[in-house]
PDB file of all heavy atoms in Angstrom:
ATOM      1  N   MET A   1      11.832  32.348  76.552  1.00  0.00           N
ATOM      2  CA  MET A   1      11.836  32.707  77.969  1.00  0.00           C
ATOM      3  C   MET A   1      10.832  33.847  78.194  1.00  0.00           C
ATOM      4  O   MET A   1      10.681  34.750  77.338  1.00  0.00           O
ATOM      5  CB  MET A   1      13.244  33.180  78.318  1.00  0.00           C
ATOM      6  CG  MET A   1      13.441  33.318  79.784  1.00  0.00           C
ATOM      7  SD  MET A   1      14.268  31.819  80.417  1.00  0.00           S
ATOM      8  CE  MET A   1      14.756  32.391  81.999  1.00  0.00           C
ATOM      9  N   THR A   2      10.109  33.823  79.303  1.00  0.00           N
ATOM     10  CA  THR A   2       9.134  34.781  79.607  1.00  0.00           C
ATOM     11  C   THR A   2       9.301  35.346  80.959  1.00  0.00           C
ATOM     12  O   THR A   2      10.004  34.760  81.800  1.00  0.00           O
ATOM     13  CB  THR A   2       7.648  34.189  79.455  1.00  0.00           C
ATOM     14  OG1 THR A   2       6.658  35.171  79.714  1.00  0.00           O
ATOM     15  CG2 THR A   2       7.440  33.004  80.488  1.00  0.00           C
ATOM     16  N   ASP A   3       8.797  36.534  81.177  1.00  0.00           N
ATOM     17  CA  ASP A   3       8.923  37.180  82.527  1.00  0.00           C
ATOM     18  C   ASP A   3       7.584  37.111  83.227  1.00  0.00           C
ATOM     19  O   ASP A   3       7.392  37.863  84.224  1.00  0.00           O
ATOM     20  CB  ASP A   3       9.466  38.585  82.379  1.00  0.00           C
ATOM     21  CG  ASP A   3       8.567  39.457  81.639  1.00  0.00           C
ATOM     22  OD1 ASP A   3       7.662  38.999  80.935  1.00  0.00           O
ATOM     23  OD2 ASP A   3       8.758  40.671  81.736  1.00  0.00           O
ATOM     24  N   LYS A   4       6.613  36.279  82.746  1.00  0.00           N
ATOM     25  CA  LYS A   4       5.317  36.263  83.314  1.00  0.00           C
ATOM     26  C   LYS A   4       5.359  35.534  84.644  1.00  0.00           C
ATOM     27  O   LYS A   4       6.059  34.500  84.767  1.00  0.00           O
ATOM     28  CB  LYS A   4       4.354  35.608  82.374  1.00  0.00           C
ATOM     29  CG  LYS A   4       4.057  36.493  81.171  1.00  0.00           C
ATOM     30  CD  LYS A   4       2.961  35.916  80.359  1.00  0.00           C
ATOM     31  CE  LYS A   4       2.772  36.936  79.198  1.00  0.00           C
ATOM     32  NZ  LYS A   4       1.584  36.509  78.398  1.00  0.00           N
ATOM     33  N   LEU A   5       4.603  36.023  85.603  1.00  0.00           N
ATOM     34  CA  LEU A   5       4.475  35.386  86.883  1.00  0.00           C
ATOM     35  C   LEU A   5       3.212  34.553  87.014  1.00  0.00           C
ATOM     36  O   LEU A   5       2.103  35.105  86.687  1.00  0.00           O
ATOM     37  CB  LEU A   5       4.543  36.503  87.978  1.00  0.00           C
ATOM     38  CG  LEU A   5       4.416  36.036  89.370  1.00  0.00           C
ATOM     39  CD1 LEU A   5       5.568  35.226  89.813  1.00  0.00           C
ATOM     40  CD2 LEU A   5       4.348  37.330  90.324  1.00  0.00           C
ATOM     41  N   VAL A   6       3.367  33.402  87.550  1.00  0.00           N
ATOM     42  CA  VAL A   6       2.172  32.510  87.631  1.00  0.00           C
ATOM     43  C   VAL A   6       1.944  32.214  89.120  1.00  0.00           C
ATOM     44  O   VAL A   6       2.993  31.832  89.844  1.00  0.00           O
ATOM     45  CB  VAL A   6       2.324  31.250  86.845  1.00  0.00           C
ATOM     46  CG1 VAL A   6       1.171  30.297  87.031  1.00  0.00           C
ATOM     47  CG2 VAL A   6       2.500  31.538  85.339  1.00  0.00           C
ATOM     48  N   LEU A   7       0.771  32.192  89.633  1.00  0.00           N
ATOM     49  CA  LEU A   7       0.421  31.839  90.997  1.00  0.00           C
ATOM     50  C   LEU A   7      -0.086  30.412  90.977  1.00  0.00           C
ATOM     51  O   LEU A   7      -1.106  30.146  90.280  1.00  0.00           O
ATOM     52  CB  LEU A   7      -0.548  32.743  91.739  1.00  0.00           C
ATOM     53  CG  LEU A   7      -1.066  32.280  93.082  1.00  0.00           C
ATOM     54  CD1 LEU A   7       0.087  32.312  94.075  1.00  0.00           C
ATOM     55  CD2 LEU A   7      -2.175  33.206  93.522  1.00  0.00           C
ATOM     56  N   VAL A   8       0.471  29.421  91.764  1.00  0.00           N
ATOM     57  CA  VAL A   8       0.009  28.163  91.891  1.00  0.00           C
ATOM     58  C   VAL A   8      -0.385  27.880  93.353  1.00  0.00           C
ATOM     59  O   VAL A   8       0.474  28.020  94.242  1.00  0.00           O
ATOM     60  CB  VAL A   8       1.092  27.077  91.459  1.00  0.00           C
ATOM     61  CG1 VAL A   8       0.611  25.643  91.658  1.00  0.00           C
ATOM     62  CG2 VAL A   8       1.437  27.311  90.040  1.00  0.00           C
ATOM     63  N   THR A   9      -1.603  27.653  93.568  1.00  0.00           N
ATOM     64  CA  THR A   9      -2.088  27.477  94.992  1.00  0.00           C
ATOM     65  C   THR A   9      -1.841  25.961  95.397  1.00  0.00           C
ATOM     66  O   THR A   9      -1.703  25.134  94.568  1.00  0.00           O
ATOM     67  CB  THR A   9      -3.573  27.775  95.135  1.00  0.00           C
ATOM     68  OG1 THR A   9      -4.416  26.922  94.304  1.00  0.00           O
ATOM     69  CG2 THR A   9      -3.876  29.204  94.790  1.00  0.00           C
ATOM     70  N   GLY A  10      -1.733  25.817  96.726  1.00  0.00           N
ATOM     71  CA  GLY A  10      -1.543  24.424  97.329  1.00  0.00           C
ATOM     72  C   GLY A  10      -0.192  23.888  97.008  1.00  0.00           C
ATOM     73  O   GLY A  10      -0.047  22.686  96.514  1.00  0.00           O
ATOM     74  N   GLY A  11       0.851  24.663  97.144  1.00  0.00           N
ATOM     75  CA  GLY A  11       2.213  24.259  96.745  1.00  0.00           C
ATOM     76  C   GLY A  11       2.888  23.024  97.296  1.00  0.00           C
ATOM     77  O   GLY A  11       3.830  22.503  96.795  1.00  0.00           O
ATOM     78  N   THR A  12       2.236  22.501  98.395  1.00  0.00           N
ATOM     79  CA  THR A  12       2.730  21.303  98.967  1.00  0.00           C
ATOM     80  C   THR A  12       2.250  20.047  98.348  1.00  0.00           C
ATOM     81  O   THR A  12       2.614  18.961  98.589  1.00  0.00           O
ATOM     82  CB  THR A  12       2.501  21.239 100.494  1.00  0.00           C
ATOM     83  OG1 THR A  12       1.136  21.411 100.751  1.00  0.00           O
ATOM     84  CG2 THR A  12       3.290  22.365 101.202  1.00  0.00           C
ATOM     85  N   GLY A  13       1.192  20.181  97.435  1.00  0.00           N
ATOM     86  CA  GLY A  13       0.656  19.068  96.844  1.00  0.00           C
ATOM     87  C   GLY A  13       1.329  18.501  95.624  1.00  0.00           C
ATOM     88  O   GLY A  13       2.177  19.251  94.959  1.00  0.00           O
ATOM     89  N   PHE A  14       1.130  17.242  95.351  1.00  0.00           N
ATOM     90  CA  PHE A  14       1.859  16.562  94.294  1.00  0.00           C
ATOM     91  C   PHE A  14       1.611  17.242  92.937  1.00  0.00           C
ATOM     92  O   PHE A  14       2.512  17.498  92.152  1.00  0.00           O
ATOM     93  CB  PHE A  14       1.436  15.009  94.194  1.00  0.00           C
ATOM     94  CG  PHE A  14       2.031  14.315  93.113  1.00  0.00           C
ATOM     95  CD1 PHE A  14       3.439  13.903  93.157  1.00  0.00           C
ATOM     96  CD2 PHE A  14       1.314  14.026  91.960  1.00  0.00           C
ATOM     97  CE1 PHE A  14       3.921  13.152  92.128  1.00  0.00           C
ATOM     98  CE2 PHE A  14       1.924  13.381  90.896  1.00  0.00           C
ATOM     99  CZ  PHE A  14       3.187  12.912  90.920  1.00  0.00           C
ATOM    100  N   ILE A  15       0.399  17.433  92.660  1.00  0.00           N
ATOM    101  CA  ILE A  15       0.029  18.053  91.379  1.00  0.00           C
ATOM    102  C   ILE A  15       0.541  19.515  91.183  1.00  0.00           C
ATOM    103  O   ILE A  15       1.029  19.832  90.149  1.00  0.00           O
ATOM    104  CB  ILE A  15      -1.525  17.957  91.061  1.00  0.00           C
ATOM    105  CG1 ILE A  15      -1.982  16.538  91.021  1.00  0.00           C
ATOM    106  CG2 ILE A  15      -1.922  18.749  89.806  1.00  0.00           C
ATOM    107  CD1 ILE A  15      -3.489  16.302  90.882  1.00  0.00           C
ATOM    108  N   ALA A  16       0.376  20.245  92.308  1.00  0.00           N
ATOM    109  CA  ALA A  16       0.883  21.581  92.259  1.00  0.00           C
ATOM    110  C   ALA A  16       2.358  21.606  92.020  1.00  0.00           C
ATOM    111  O   ALA A  16       2.837  22.446  91.235  1.00  0.00           O
ATOM    112  CB  ALA A  16       0.589  22.280  93.589  1.00  0.00           C
ATOM    113  N   GLN A  17       3.180  20.643  92.627  1.00  0.00           N
ATOM    114  CA  GLN A  17       4.537  20.674  92.444  1.00  0.00           C
ATOM    115  C   GLN A  17       4.938  20.245  91.029  1.00  0.00           C
ATOM    116  O   GLN A  17       5.873  20.777  90.432  1.00  0.00           O
ATOM    117  CB  GLN A  17       5.224  19.814  93.456  1.00  0.00           C
ATOM    118  CG  GLN A  17       5.228  20.364  94.852  1.00  0.00           C
ATOM    119  CD  GLN A  17       5.860  19.614  95.898  1.00  0.00           C
ATOM    120  OE1 GLN A  17       6.751  18.698  95.638  1.00  0.00           O
ATOM    121  NE2 GLN A  17       5.604  19.928  97.195  1.00  0.00           N
ATOM    122  N   TYR A  18       4.181  19.337  90.425  1.00  0.00           N
ATOM    123  CA  TYR A  18       4.385  18.950  89.097  1.00  0.00           C
ATOM    124  C   TYR A  18       4.158  20.131  88.128  1.00  0.00           C
ATOM    125  O   TYR A  18       4.975  20.454  87.221  1.00  0.00           O
ATOM    126  CB  TYR A  18       3.491  17.711  88.703  1.00  0.00           C
ATOM    127  CG  TYR A  18       3.573  17.311  87.299  1.00  0.00           C
ATOM    128  CD1 TYR A  18       4.601  16.485  86.932  1.00  0.00           C
ATOM    129  CD2 TYR A  18       2.734  17.859  86.268  1.00  0.00           C
ATOM    130  CE1 TYR A  18       4.729  16.019  85.588  1.00  0.00           C
ATOM    131  CE2 TYR A  18       2.826  17.493  84.971  1.00  0.00           C
ATOM    132  CZ  TYR A  18       3.836  16.584  84.691  1.00  0.00           C
ATOM    133  OH  TYR A  18       3.915  16.132  83.273  1.00  0.00           O
ATOM    134  N   CYS A  19       3.100  20.848  88.398  1.00  0.00           N
ATOM    135  CA  CYS A  19       2.793  22.039  87.559  1.00  0.00           C
ATOM    136  C   CYS A  19       3.927  23.109  87.711  1.00  0.00           C
ATOM    137  O   CYS A  19       4.234  23.709  86.752  1.00  0.00           O
ATOM    138  CB  CYS A  19       1.407  22.642  87.938  1.00  0.00           C
ATOM    139  SG  CYS A  19       0.073  21.607  87.521  1.00  0.00           S
ATOM    140  N   MET A  20       4.320  23.353  88.922  1.00  0.00           N
ATOM    141  CA  MET A  20       5.384  24.360  89.181  1.00  0.00           C
ATOM    142  C   MET A  20       6.653  23.970  88.429  1.00  0.00           C
ATOM    143  O   MET A  20       7.231  24.871  87.791  1.00  0.00           O
ATOM    144  CB  MET A  20       5.650  24.541  90.665  1.00  0.00           C
ATOM    145  CG  MET A  20       4.509  25.231  91.379  1.00  0.00           C
ATOM    146  SD  MET A  20       4.925  25.671  93.082  1.00  0.00           S
ATOM    147  CE  MET A  20       4.880  24.073  93.841  1.00  0.00           C
ATOM    148  N   LEU A  21       7.012  22.686  88.469  1.00  0.00           N
ATOM    149  CA  LEU A  21       8.262  22.298  87.707  1.00  0.00           C
ATOM    150  C   LEU A  21       8.096  22.577  86.247  1.00  0.00           C
ATOM    151  O   LEU A  21       9.059  23.051  85.614  1.00  0.00           O
ATOM    152  CB  LEU A  21       8.538  20.780  88.006  1.00  0.00           C
ATOM    153  CG  LEU A  21       9.150  20.481  89.336  1.00  0.00           C
ATOM    154  CD1 LEU A  21       9.116  18.955  89.593  1.00  0.00           C
ATOM    155  CD2 LEU A  21      10.525  21.098  89.466  1.00  0.00           C
ATOM    156  N   ALA A  22       6.951  22.161  85.666  1.00  0.00           N
ATOM    157  CA  ALA A  22       6.745  22.438  84.293  1.00  0.00           C
ATOM    158  C   ALA A  22       6.738  23.898  83.901  1.00  0.00           C
ATOM    159  O   ALA A  22       7.291  24.251  82.943  1.00  0.00           O
ATOM    160  CB  ALA A  22       5.387  21.791  83.851  1.00  0.00           C
ATOM    161  N   LEU A  23       6.142  24.774  84.724  1.00  0.00           N
ATOM    162  CA  LEU A  23       6.157  26.204  84.536  1.00  0.00           C
ATOM    163  C   LEU A  23       7.546  26.734  84.574  1.00  0.00           C
ATOM    164  O   LEU A  23       7.933  27.578  83.783  1.00  0.00           O
ATOM    165  CB  LEU A  23       5.188  26.892  85.500  1.00  0.00           C
ATOM    166  CG  LEU A  23       3.719  26.712  85.268  1.00  0.00           C
ATOM    167  CD1 LEU A  23       2.950  27.044  86.557  1.00  0.00           C
ATOM    168  CD2 LEU A  23       3.269  27.501  84.072  1.00  0.00           C
ATOM    169  N   LEU A  24       8.307  26.314  85.581  1.00  0.00           N
ATOM    170  CA  LEU A  24       9.681  26.830  85.746  1.00  0.00           C
ATOM    171  C   LEU A  24      10.538  26.395  84.519  1.00  0.00           C
ATOM    172  O   LEU A  24      11.312  27.199  83.975  1.00  0.00           O
ATOM    173  CB  LEU A  24      10.314  26.288  87.011  1.00  0.00           C
ATOM    174  CG  LEU A  24       9.808  26.904  88.304  1.00  0.00           C
ATOM    175  CD1 LEU A  24      10.191  26.116  89.455  1.00  0.00           C
ATOM    176  CD2 LEU A  24      10.163  28.314  88.409  1.00  0.00           C
ATOM    177  N   LYS A  25      10.400  25.100  84.062  1.00  0.00           N
ATOM    178  CA  LYS A  25      11.165  24.766  82.865  1.00  0.00           C
ATOM    179  C   LYS A  25      10.736  25.489  81.642  1.00  0.00           C
ATOM    180  O   LYS A  25      11.574  25.584  80.755  1.00  0.00           O
ATOM    181  CB  LYS A  25      10.950  23.202  82.722  1.00  0.00           C
ATOM    182  CG  LYS A  25      11.652  22.394  83.848  1.00  0.00           C
ATOM    183  CD  LYS A  25      11.521  20.945  83.623  1.00  0.00           C
ATOM    184  CE  LYS A  25      12.114  20.116  84.688  1.00  0.00           C
ATOM    185  NZ  LYS A  25      11.926  18.686  84.671  1.00  0.00           N
ATOM    186  N   ALA A  26       9.521  25.954  81.604  1.00  0.00           N
ATOM    187  CA  ALA A  26       9.056  26.679  80.416  1.00  0.00           C
ATOM    188  C   ALA A  26       9.456  28.127  80.546  1.00  0.00           C
ATOM    189  O   ALA A  26       9.198  28.981  79.665  1.00  0.00           O
ATOM    190  CB  ALA A  26       7.507  26.624  80.335  1.00  0.00           C
ATOM    191  N   GLY A  27      10.086  28.553  81.642  1.00  0.00           N
ATOM    192  CA  GLY A  27      10.614  29.910  81.738  1.00  0.00           C
ATOM    193  C   GLY A  27       9.769  30.858  82.569  1.00  0.00           C
ATOM    194  O   GLY A  27      10.063  32.110  82.602  1.00  0.00           O
ATOM    195  N   TYR A  28       8.693  30.391  83.116  1.00  0.00           N
ATOM    196  CA  TYR A  28       7.845  31.286  83.958  1.00  0.00           C
ATOM    197  C   TYR A  28       8.393  31.483  85.312  1.00  0.00           C
ATOM    198  O   TYR A  28       9.102  30.584  85.863  1.00  0.00           O
ATOM    199  CB  TYR A  28       6.449  30.672  84.103  1.00  0.00           C
ATOM    200  CG  TYR A  28       5.623  30.651  82.801  1.00  0.00           C
ATOM    201  CD1 TYR A  28       5.693  29.614  81.951  1.00  0.00           C
ATOM    202  CD2 TYR A  28       4.818  31.714  82.575  1.00  0.00           C
ATOM    203  CE1 TYR A  28       4.972  29.633  80.751  1.00  0.00           C
ATOM    204  CE2 TYR A  28       3.998  31.723  81.411  1.00  0.00           C
ATOM    205  CZ  TYR A  28       4.103  30.699  80.521  1.00  0.00           C
ATOM    206  OH  TYR A  28       3.434  30.727  79.308  1.00  0.00           O
ATOM    207  N   ARG A  29       8.018  32.541  85.924  1.00  0.00           N
ATOM    208  CA  ARG A  29       8.345  32.837  87.302  1.00  0.00           C
ATOM    209  C   ARG A  29       7.199  32.232  88.098  1.00  0.00           C
ATOM    210  O   ARG A  29       6.000  32.388  87.668  1.00  0.00           O
ATOM    211  CB  ARG A  29       8.509  34.359  87.614  1.00  0.00           C
ATOM    212  CG  ARG A  29       9.775  34.879  86.984  1.00  0.00           C
ATOM    213  CD  ARG A  29       9.920  36.372  87.100  1.00  0.00           C
ATOM    214  NE  ARG A  29       9.260  36.902  88.262  1.00  0.00           N
ATOM    215  CZ  ARG A  29       8.599  37.952  88.298  1.00  0.00           C
ATOM    216  NH1 ARG A  29       8.237  38.688  87.203  1.00  0.00           N
ATOM    217  NH2 ARG A  29       8.038  38.454  89.420  1.00  0.00           N
ATOM    218  N   VAL A  30       7.370  31.618  89.197  1.00  0.00           N
ATOM    219  CA  VAL A  30       6.284  30.949  89.895  1.00  0.00           C
ATOM    220  C   VAL A  30       6.221  31.422  91.434  1.00  0.00           C
ATOM    221  O   VAL A  30       7.299  31.486  92.033  1.00  0.00           O
ATOM    222  CB  VAL A  30       6.461  29.420  89.848  1.00  0.00           C
ATOM    223  CG1 VAL A  30       5.386  28.731  90.662  1.00  0.00           C
ATOM    224  CG2 VAL A  30       6.486  28.903  88.454  1.00  0.00           C
ATOM    225  N   ARG A  31       4.998  31.653  91.806  1.00  0.00           N
ATOM    226  CA  ARG A  31       4.776  31.883  93.250  1.00  0.00           C
ATOM    227  C   ARG A  31       3.778  30.815  93.735  1.00  0.00           C
ATOM    228  O   ARG A  31       3.004  30.392  92.891  1.00  0.00           O
ATOM    229  CB  ARG A  31       4.109  33.235  93.526  1.00  0.00           C
ATOM    230  CG  ARG A  31       5.044  34.425  93.256  1.00  0.00           C
ATOM    231  CD  ARG A  31       5.807  34.812  94.476  1.00  0.00           C
ATOM    232  NE  ARG A  31       6.825  35.739  94.196  1.00  0.00           N
ATOM    233  CZ  ARG A  31       6.731  37.089  94.604  1.00  0.00           C
ATOM    234  NH1 ARG A  31       5.750  37.486  95.364  1.00  0.00           N
ATOM    235  NH2 ARG A  31       7.757  37.908  94.338  1.00  0.00           N
ATOM    236  N   THR A  32       3.821  30.491  94.931  1.00  0.00           N
ATOM    237  CA  THR A  32       2.909  29.445  95.435  1.00  0.00           C
ATOM    238  C   THR A  32       2.415  29.774  96.823  1.00  0.00           C
ATOM    239  O   THR A  32       2.997  30.641  97.519  1.00  0.00           O
ATOM    240  CB  THR A  32       3.497  28.008  95.431  1.00  0.00           C
ATOM    241  OG1 THR A  32       2.443  27.108  95.621  1.00  0.00           O
ATOM    242  CG2 THR A  32       4.550  27.894  96.398  1.00  0.00           C
ATOM    243  N   THR A  33       1.313  29.121  97.211  1.00  0.00           N
ATOM    244  CA  THR A  33       0.776  29.258  98.635  1.00  0.00           C
ATOM    245  C   THR A  33       0.979  27.961  99.223  1.00  0.00           C
ATOM    246  O   THR A  33       0.888  26.894  98.697  1.00  0.00           O
ATOM    247  CB  THR A  33      -0.669  29.661  98.588  1.00  0.00           C
ATOM    248  OG1 THR A  33      -1.420  28.617  97.911  1.00  0.00           O
ATOM    249  CG2 THR A  33      -0.923  30.989  97.860  1.00  0.00           C
ATOM    250  N   ILE A  34       1.313  28.066 100.626  1.00  0.00           N
ATOM    251  CA  ILE A  34       1.373  26.904 101.448  1.00  0.00           C
ATOM    252  C   ILE A  34       0.707  27.212 102.734  1.00  0.00           C
ATOM    253  O   ILE A  34       0.714  28.336 103.188  1.00  0.00           O
ATOM    254  CB  ILE A  34       2.798  26.400 101.692  1.00  0.00           C
ATOM    255  CG1 ILE A  34       3.689  27.547 102.232  1.00  0.00           C
ATOM    256  CG2 ILE A  34       3.437  25.828 100.385  1.00  0.00           C
ATOM    257  CD1 ILE A  34       5.046  27.155 102.552  1.00  0.00           C
ATOM    258  N   ARG A  35       0.074  26.213 103.380  1.00  0.00           N
ATOM    259  CA  ARG A  35      -0.644  26.421 104.658  1.00  0.00           C
ATOM    260  C   ARG A  35       0.350  26.612 105.786  1.00  0.00           C
ATOM    261  O   ARG A  35       0.159  27.423 106.671  1.00  0.00           O
ATOM    262  CB  ARG A  35      -1.573  25.250 104.987  1.00  0.00           C
ATOM    263  CG  ARG A  35      -2.807  25.273 104.143  1.00  0.00           C
ATOM    264  CD  ARG A  35      -3.682  24.116 104.701  1.00  0.00           C
ATOM    265  NE  ARG A  35      -4.706  23.866 103.719  1.00  0.00           N
ATOM    266  CZ  ARG A  35      -5.563  22.870 103.771  1.00  0.00           C
ATOM    267  NH1 ARG A  35      -5.511  22.053 104.752  1.00  0.00           N
ATOM    268  NH2 ARG A  35      -6.444  22.770 102.870  1.00  0.00           N
ATOM    269  N   SER A  36       1.343  25.783 105.772  1.00  0.00           N
ATOM    270  CA  SER A  36       2.337  25.819 106.920  1.00  0.00           C
ATOM    271  C   SER A  36       3.707  26.316 106.463  1.00  0.00           C
ATOM    272  O   SER A  36       4.319  25.706 105.661  1.00  0.00           O
ATOM    273  CB  SER A  36       2.514  24.407 107.468  1.00  0.00           C
ATOM    274  OG  SER A  36       3.461  24.306 108.418  1.00  0.00           O
ATOM    275  N   PRO A  37       4.061  27.420 107.071  1.00  0.00           N
ATOM    276  CA  PRO A  37       5.322  28.063 106.632  1.00  0.00           C
ATOM    277  C   PRO A  37       6.548  27.124 106.939  1.00  0.00           C
ATOM    278  O   PRO A  37       7.561  27.161 106.301  1.00  0.00           O
ATOM    279  CB  PRO A  37       5.531  29.301 107.556  1.00  0.00           C
ATOM    280  CG  PRO A  37       4.132  29.641 107.885  1.00  0.00           C
ATOM    281  CD  PRO A  37       3.395  28.346 107.943  1.00  0.00           C
ATOM    282  N   GLY A  38       6.294  26.080 107.890  1.00  0.00           N
ATOM    283  CA  GLY A  38       7.376  25.115 108.097  1.00  0.00           C
ATOM    284  C   GLY A  38       7.630  24.178 106.968  1.00  0.00           C
ATOM    285  O   GLY A  38       8.614  23.484 107.015  1.00  0.00           O
ATOM    286  N   ARG A  39       6.819  24.212 105.984  1.00  0.00           N
ATOM    287  CA  ARG A  39       7.014  23.300 104.915  1.00  0.00           C
ATOM    288  C   ARG A  39       7.671  23.964 103.658  1.00  0.00           C
ATOM    289  O   ARG A  39       7.850  23.313 102.624  1.00  0.00           O
ATOM    290  CB  ARG A  39       5.697  22.606 104.474  1.00  0.00           C
ATOM    291  CG  ARG A  39       5.089  21.707 105.477  1.00  0.00           C
ATOM    292  CD  ARG A  39       3.980  20.939 105.098  1.00  0.00           C
ATOM    293  NE  ARG A  39       4.372  19.976 104.096  1.00  0.00           N
ATOM    294  CZ  ARG A  39       3.463  19.187 103.446  1.00  0.00           C
ATOM    295  NH1 ARG A  39       2.155  19.294 103.649  1.00  0.00           N
ATOM    296  NH2 ARG A  39       3.855  18.297 102.560  1.00  0.00           N
ATOM    297  N   GLU A  40       8.074  25.208 103.812  1.00  0.00           N
ATOM    298  CA  GLU A  40       8.690  25.927 102.707  1.00  0.00           C
ATOM    299  C   GLU A  40       9.925  25.322 102.228  1.00  0.00           C
ATOM    300  O   GLU A  40      10.147  25.085 101.034  1.00  0.00           O
ATOM    301  CB  GLU A  40       9.025  27.399 103.164  1.00  0.00           C
ATOM    302  CG  GLU A  40       9.777  28.157 102.136  1.00  0.00           C
ATOM    303  CD  GLU A  40      10.219  29.527 102.521  1.00  0.00           C
ATOM    304  OE1 GLU A  40       9.850  29.889 103.716  1.00  0.00           O
ATOM    305  OE2 GLU A  40      10.882  30.228 101.796  1.00  0.00           O
ATOM    306  N   ALA A  41      10.833  24.833 103.181  1.00  0.00           N
ATOM    307  CA  ALA A  41      12.072  24.188 102.739  1.00  0.00           C
ATOM    308  C   ALA A  41      11.748  22.928 101.954  1.00  0.00           C
ATOM    309  O   ALA A  41      12.510  22.565 100.963  1.00  0.00           O
ATOM    310  CB  ALA A  41      12.896  23.931 104.010  1.00  0.00           C
ATOM    311  N   GLU A  42      10.788  22.152 102.346  1.00  0.00           N
ATOM    312  CA  GLU A  42      10.425  20.957 101.627  1.00  0.00           C
ATOM    313  C   GLU A  42      10.019  21.195 100.169  1.00  0.00           C
ATOM    314  O   GLU A  42      10.458  20.492  99.284  1.00  0.00           O
ATOM    315  CB  GLU A  42       9.251  20.289 102.402  1.00  0.00           C
ATOM    316  CG  GLU A  42       8.639  19.080 101.675  1.00  0.00           C
ATOM    317  CD  GLU A  42       7.425  18.607 102.340  1.00  0.00           C
ATOM    318  OE1 GLU A  42       7.117  18.920 103.593  1.00  0.00           O
ATOM    319  OE2 GLU A  42       6.660  17.860 101.654  1.00  0.00           O
ATOM    320  N   VAL A  43       9.201  22.237 100.005  1.00  0.00           N
ATOM    321  CA  VAL A  43       8.749  22.637  98.689  1.00  0.00           C
ATOM    322  C   VAL A  43       9.898  23.096  97.834  1.00  0.00           C
ATOM    323  O   VAL A  43      10.034  22.661  96.679  1.00  0.00           O
ATOM    324  CB  VAL A  43       7.626  23.637  98.668  1.00  0.00           C
ATOM    325  CG1 VAL A  43       7.266  24.112  97.354  1.00  0.00           C
ATOM    326  CG2 VAL A  43       6.391  23.064  99.381  1.00  0.00           C
ATOM    327  N   ARG A  44      10.801  23.915  98.391  1.00  0.00           N
ATOM    328  CA  ARG A  44      11.908  24.400  97.622  1.00  0.00           C
ATOM    329  C   ARG A  44      12.846  23.273  97.211  1.00  0.00           C
ATOM    330  O   ARG A  44      13.340  23.213  96.094  1.00  0.00           O
ATOM    331  CB  ARG A  44      12.679  25.371  98.485  1.00  0.00           C
ATOM    332  CG  ARG A  44      12.006  26.733  98.581  1.00  0.00           C
ATOM    333  CD  ARG A  44      12.873  27.736  99.312  1.00  0.00           C
ATOM    334  NE  ARG A  44      12.195  29.026  99.533  1.00  0.00           N
ATOM    335  CZ  ARG A  44      12.194  29.995  98.714  1.00  0.00           C
ATOM    336  NH1 ARG A  44      12.926  29.918  97.550  1.00  0.00           N
ATOM    337  NH2 ARG A  44      11.566  31.180  98.945  1.00  0.00           N
ATOM    338  N   ALA A  45      13.006  22.246  98.170  1.00  0.00           N
ATOM    339  CA  ALA A  45      13.894  21.122  97.780  1.00  0.00           C
ATOM    340  C   ALA A  45      13.299  20.361  96.720  1.00  0.00           C
ATOM    341  O   ALA A  45      14.088  19.854  95.769  1.00  0.00           O
ATOM    342  CB  ALA A  45      14.060  20.293  99.072  1.00  0.00           C
ATOM    343  N   HIS A  46      12.010  20.123  96.712  1.00  0.00           N
ATOM    344  CA  HIS A  46      11.381  19.281  95.564  1.00  0.00           C
ATOM    345  C   HIS A  46      11.586  20.074  94.262  1.00  0.00           C
ATOM    346  O   HIS A  46      11.758  19.421  93.146  1.00  0.00           O
ATOM    347  CB  HIS A  46       9.893  19.073  95.829  1.00  0.00           C
ATOM    348  CG  HIS A  46       9.709  18.002  96.805  1.00  0.00           C
ATOM    349  ND1 HIS A  46       8.785  18.078  97.835  1.00  0.00           N
ATOM    350  CD2 HIS A  46      10.222  16.732  96.917  1.00  0.00           C
ATOM    351  CE1 HIS A  46       8.832  17.041  98.527  1.00  0.00           C
ATOM    352  NE2 HIS A  46       9.667  16.163  98.023  1.00  0.00           N
ATOM    353  N   LEU A  47      11.537  21.347  94.280  1.00  0.00           N
ATOM    354  CA  LEU A  47      11.618  22.168  93.054  1.00  0.00           C
ATOM    355  C   LEU A  47      13.004  22.146  92.500  1.00  0.00           C
ATOM    356  O   LEU A  47      13.257  22.215  91.349  1.00  0.00           O
ATOM    357  CB  LEU A  47      11.096  23.554  93.224  1.00  0.00           C
ATOM    358  CG  LEU A  47       9.555  23.660  93.497  1.00  0.00           C
ATOM    359  CD1 LEU A  47       9.250  25.123  93.750  1.00  0.00           C
ATOM    360  CD2 LEU A  47       8.772  23.056  92.355  1.00  0.00           C
ATOM    361  N   GLU A  48      14.088  22.058  93.404  1.00  0.00           N
ATOM    362  CA  GLU A  48      15.441  22.049  93.028  1.00  0.00           C
ATOM    363  C   GLU A  48      15.785  20.751  92.361  1.00  0.00           C
ATOM    364  O   GLU A  48      16.576  20.672  91.494  1.00  0.00           O
ATOM    365  CB  GLU A  48      16.387  22.376  94.193  1.00  0.00           C
ATOM    366  CG  GLU A  48      16.255  23.821  94.682  1.00  0.00           C
ATOM    367  CD  GLU A  48      16.987  24.024  95.927  1.00  0.00           C
ATOM    368  OE1 GLU A  48      17.682  23.146  96.415  1.00  0.00           O
ATOM    369  OE2 GLU A  48      16.932  25.233  96.409  1.00  0.00           O
ATOM    370  N   VAL A  49      15.254  19.661  92.860  1.00  0.00           N
ATOM    371  CA  VAL A  49      15.572  18.354  92.435  1.00  0.00           C
ATOM    372  C   VAL A  49      14.991  18.142  90.959  1.00  0.00           C
ATOM    373  O   VAL A  49      15.711  17.479  90.182  1.00  0.00           O
ATOM    374  CB  VAL A  49      14.938  17.259  93.343  1.00  0.00           C
ATOM    375  CG1 VAL A  49      15.143  15.856  92.754  1.00  0.00           C
ATOM    376  CG2 VAL A  49      15.658  17.315  94.644  1.00  0.00           C
ATOM    377  N   GLY A  50      13.800  18.704  90.717  1.00  0.00           N
ATOM    378  CA  GLY A  50      13.128  18.518  89.444  1.00  0.00           C
ATOM    379  C   GLY A  50      13.925  19.116  88.377  1.00  0.00           C
ATOM    380  O   GLY A  50      14.127  18.865  87.292  1.00  0.00           O
TER     381      GLY A  50
END
């Protein structure tokens, strides 16, 4: 387990979400950027399912 923080840009994209899931499973803390704040819930939901 690590306490390192990783920034992933384009958090609404398929590849970015795949990368974020892999990072979270590896124990990293993840931050991301999204263009539209209205899509935050969508991104969070995808990450919870993974």
